[in-house]
C-alpha positions, 0 to 999 in steps of 0.5 A, a space after each residue: 307544645 304539641 299534642 301527640 295523642 290520636 284523636 277520634 275520627 268525627 262522627 261523620 268520618 266513622 259513618 262514612 267508614 261503616 258505609 264503606 265496608 259493604 257488608 250491608 248486602 250480605 247481612 240483608 241477604 242472609 237474613 232474608 235467606 234464613 227467614 225464607 228457609 223458616 218459611 219453607 221448611 214447614 210446608 214447601 221444602 218438605 214437598 220439594 225434597 220428598 218429590 226429589 227422592 231426598 229425605 226431609 226428616 231433619 226439617 221437623 225441628 226447624 219447622 216446628 220452630 218456624 211454624 208459629 211464626 210463619 206470617 211474620 217470616 213470610 213478611 220480613 223475608 221479602 223486605 230483607 231480600 229486596 234490601 239485600 238486592 238493592 245494596 247489591 245493585 248499589 255496590 256494582 255502581 259505586 266503588 268499594 274500598 280495597 279492603 271491603 267486602 264488596 270488593 271481592 267478586 266471589 262475595 258479590 257472586 255468593 250474595 247473588 246466589 243466596 239472593 236467587 235461593 232465598 227467592 226460591 225458598 220464599 216462593 216455596 213458603 207462599 206457594 205451599 202455605 196451606 198445604 
């Protein structure tokens, strides 16, 4: 008599399936972008927006929340952005599964744009930290 119940995949196969989704670069980039925005919200971003003639009053709430954690945000944002960039670069070197996030060119382009925006915000956070 054969057992017809489906068996769970072995742990190695599950780990391989998790790494083939390609969401690591997107998640690290999002974390780095949020951390860089928090770091820039208190100092650099209001100055740049005011210089462009745009209002920055809406940044009061994010800046007051992020100000106590400025050093922490400035420390983890580069780690997340570098991790996202490395994973994005590795995705271009490997073949993604057809249903994975990394298989879509739009997602790769959006991840790259968010990485560049995160680096710009991180620069503002460092440059205007004492402003």
